[in-house]
C-alpha positions as CSV (number, residue, x, y, z in Angstrom):
1,M,-115.0,-40.8,-60.6
2,L,-118.4,-42.4,-60.5
3,T,-119.2,-45.0,-57.9
4,L,-122.1,-47.4,-58.3
5,Y,-123.5,-49.3,-55.3
6,L,-125.2,-52.3,-56.6
7,S,-126.4,-55.8,-55.9
8,P,-126.7,-58.6,-58.5
9,G,-130.0,-58.9,-60.3
10,S,-131.5,-55.9,-58.4
11,S,-132.8,-52.6,-59.7
12,S,-129.1,-51.5,-59.9
13,M,-128.7,-53.6,-63.0
14,A,-130.2,-50.8,-65.0
15,P,-127.6,-48.1,-64.3
16,H,-125.0,-50.9,-64.4
17,I,-126.0,-51.6,-68.0
18,A,-126.1,-47.8,-68.8
19,L,-122.5,-47.4,-67.5
20,H,-121.4,-50.2,-69.8
21,E,-123.3,-48.7,-72.7
22,I,-121.6,-45.4,-72.1
23,G,-118.2,-47.0,-71.6
24,V,-117.1,-44.7,-68.8
25,E,-114.9,-45.8,-66.0
26,F,-116.6,-46.3,-62.7
27,E,-116.1,-48.1,-59.4
28,S,-118.4,-50.9,-58.4
29,R,-119.3,-51.3,-54.7
30,W,-121.2,-54.5,-54.1
31,V,-123.9,-54.6,-51.5
32,S,-124.9,-58.1,-50.3
33,F,-128.6,-58.3,-49.6
34,A,-128.0,-61.9,-48.2
35,K,-125.7,-60.3,-45.6
36,R,-128.1,-57.4,-45.1
37,E,-125.3,-55.0,-45.9
38,Q,-127.9,-52.5,-47.2
39,Y,-128.7,-51.8,-43.5
40,A,-125.1,-51.5,-42.4
41,P,-124.4,-48.0,-40.9
42,E,-121.7,-47.4,-43.5
43,Y,-124.2,-47.9,-46.3
44,L,-127.0,-46.1,-44.6
45,A,-124.7,-43.1,-44.4
46,V,-124.6,-43.2,-48.2
47,N,-128.2,-44.0,-48.8
48,P,-130.5,-43.7,-45.8
49,E,-133.2,-45.7,-47.6
50,G,-130.9,-48.8,-47.7
51,K,-131.7,-49.5,-51.3
52,V,-129.7,-49.8,-54.5
53,P,-128.8,-48.3,-56.8
54,T,-126.9,-45.4,-55.4
55,L,-124.6,-43.6,-57.8
56,V,-122.1,-41.4,-56.1
57,V,-121.2,-38.4,-58.3
58,D,-118.4,-36.1,-57.0
59,G,-119.1,-37.3,-53.5
60,H,-122.9,-36.8,-53.7
61,P,-125.2,-39.8,-53.7
62,L,-127.9,-40.0,-56.4
63,T,-130.6,-42.6,-55.8
64,E,-133.5,-44.2,-57.7
65,V,-133.2,-46.0,-61.1
66,A,-134.9,-43.3,-63.2
67,A,-132.7,-40.5,-61.7
68,T,-129.5,-42.4,-62.1
69,L,-130.3,-43.4,-65.7
70,Y,-131.4,-39.8,-66.6
71,Y,-128.2,-38.4,-65.0
72,L,-126.0,-40.8,-67.0
73,A,-127.8,-40.2,-70.3
74,K,-127.6,-36.4,-69.9
75,R,-124.0,-36.3,-68.6
76,F,-122.8,-38.6,-71.5
77,P,-124.9,-37.5,-74.4
78,E,-122.5,-39.0,-76.9
79,A,-123.9,-42.5,-75.8
80,G,-127.2,-41.5,-77.4
81,L,-129.3,-42.8,-74.5
82,F,-131.6,-39.7,-74.4
83,P,-132.9,-37.9,-77.5
84,A,-131.7,-34.4,-76.7
85,G,-133.7,-31.6,-78.4
86,D,-136.7,-33.8,-79.3
87,L,-139.4,-32.7,-76.7
88,D,-141.9,-35.4,-77.8
89,A,-139.3,-38.2,-77.5
90,E,-138.0,-36.8,-74.2
91,A,-141.6,-36.7,-72.8
92,R,-142.3,-40.3,-74.0
93,I,-139.1,-41.5,-72.2
94,I,-140.2,-39.8,-69.0
95,S,-143.6,-41.3,-69.4
96,W,-142.1,-44.8,-69.8
97,M,-139.7,-44.3,-66.8
98,S,-142.6,-43.1,-64.6
99,F,-144.8,-46.0,-65.7
100,I,-142.0,-48.5,-65.0
101,A,-141.2,-47.0,-61.6
102,A,-144.8,-46.4,-60.4
103,T,-146.7,-49.3,-62.0
104,V,-144.4,-52.1,-63.2
105,H,-141.9,-52.2,-60.4
106,P,-144.3,-52.4,-57.4
107,A,-146.6,-55.0,-59.2
108,R,-144.3,-57.9,-58.3
109,R,-144.9,-57.4,-54.6
110,V,-148.7,-57.5,-55.2
111,G,-148.5,-60.9,-56.9
112,V,-147.9,-62.8,-60.1
113,E,-151.4,-61.9,-61.5
114,R,-150.8,-58.2,-61.1
115,W,-147.3,-58.6,-62.5
116,K,-148.8,-60.2,-65.7
117,E,-151.5,-57.4,-65.9
118,V,-148.9,-54.6,-65.9
119,F,-146.8,-56.4,-68.5
120,E,-149.9,-56.7,-70.7
121,I,-150.1,-52.9,-70.4
122,A,-146.4,-52.6,-71.2
123,E,-146.9,-55.0,-74.2
124,E,-149.7,-52.7,-75.5
125,R,-147.6,-49.6,-75.0
126,L,-144.6,-51.1,-76.7
127,G,-146.5,-52.6,-79.6
128,R,-144.3,-53.9,-82.4
129,R,-141.7,-51.2,-82.1
130,D,-138.1,-52.2,-81.6
131,W,-137.6,-49.7,-78.8
132,A,-139.8,-47.9,-76.3
133,V,-139.3,-44.7,-78.1
134,S,-138.0,-44.2,-81.7
135,N,-134.4,-45.1,-80.7
136,Y,-132.7,-47.2,-78.0
137,S,-132.7,-45.2,-74.8
138,I,-132.7,-45.4,-71.0
139,A,-136.4,-46.4,-71.1
140,D,-135.4,-49.6,-72.8
141,I,-132.8,-50.3,-70.2
142,H,-135.3,-49.7,-67.4
143,L,-138.0,-51.8,-69.1
144,F,-135.5,-54.6,-69.8
145,R,-134.3,-54.9,-66.2
146,L,-137.9,-55.5,-64.9
147,Y,-138.9,-57.8,-67.8
148,W,-135.7,-59.7,-67.3
149,R,-136.8,-60.5,-63.7
150,F,-140.3,-61.3,-64.9
151,F,-139.1,-63.5,-67.7
152,N,-136.6,-65.4,-65.6
153,S,-139.2,-65.9,-62.8
154,T,-142.3,-66.8,-64.7
155,H,-141.0,-68.1,-68.1
156,P,-143.8,-66.8,-70.2
157,A,-144.2,-68.2,-73.7
158,P,-142.9,-65.8,-76.3
159,E,-146.4,-65.5,-77.9
160,T,-147.8,-64.3,-74.5
161,F,-145.9,-61.0,-74.8
162,P,-144.5,-61.0,-78.4
163,G,-143.4,-57.3,-78.3
164,L,-141.7,-57.6,-75.0
165,S,-140.2,-61.0,-75.9
166,A,-138.7,-59.5,-79.0
167,H,-137.4,-56.5,-77.0
168,Y,-135.9,-58.8,-74.5
169,E,-134.0,-60.7,-77.3
170,R,-132.8,-57.4,-78.8
171,M,-131.5,-56.3,-75.3
172,M,-129.9,-59.7,-74.7
173,A,-127.9,-59.2,-77.9
174,R,-126.4,-56.0,-76.7
175,P,-122.8,-56.3,-75.6
176,A,-123.3,-54.1,-72.5
177,V,-126.2,-56.3,-71.3
178,R,-124.3,-59.5,-71.9
179,R,-121.3,-58.1,-70.0
180,V,-123.4,-56.9,-67.0
181,L,-125.2,-60.3,-66.8
182,E,-121.8,-62.0,-66.9
183,I,-120.4,-59.7,-64.1
184,E,-123.4,-60.0,-61.9
185,S,-123.8,-63.7,-62.2
186,A,-120.1,-64.1,-61.2
187,V,-120.7,-62.0,-58.1
188,G,-123.7,-64.1,-57.2
């Protein structure tokens, strides 16, 4: 059984979406940031960094969005979230995942102007393609989660980031994304 420690609207949204895309059973363990549960001794025993997501697999915790998404995509290849056997596509997904984790994610803490700058880079990288790489993948889930936060915080006009805005709309149309947003907004 898989167990996902998550908090609504946080980085854990990405593996939450992936789990719904895959359609596998899992247990949700909600961590309230408002109550500072991420610092509770019980949670720190699972993830000493006090962050989400944490995906517990066979009793072993796996942390960080990119790692949890990669694990899920590789463990459940039938979901088609990782292009097995296509070295070029695999490398481009890893490139996107690294860019998102190392550049996009920390930009928000620097400030809105830096956040906009990194989404300009993401816009250029995405271009007018439907998906980050040839087909829908974990890179799209990871990108969406951060653009979702940016979009809902800054409300950019669609023409500001036309590629990312179109990607956002495609993602919002996916049943797994709609389901996760419904679940997470019900939790708070």
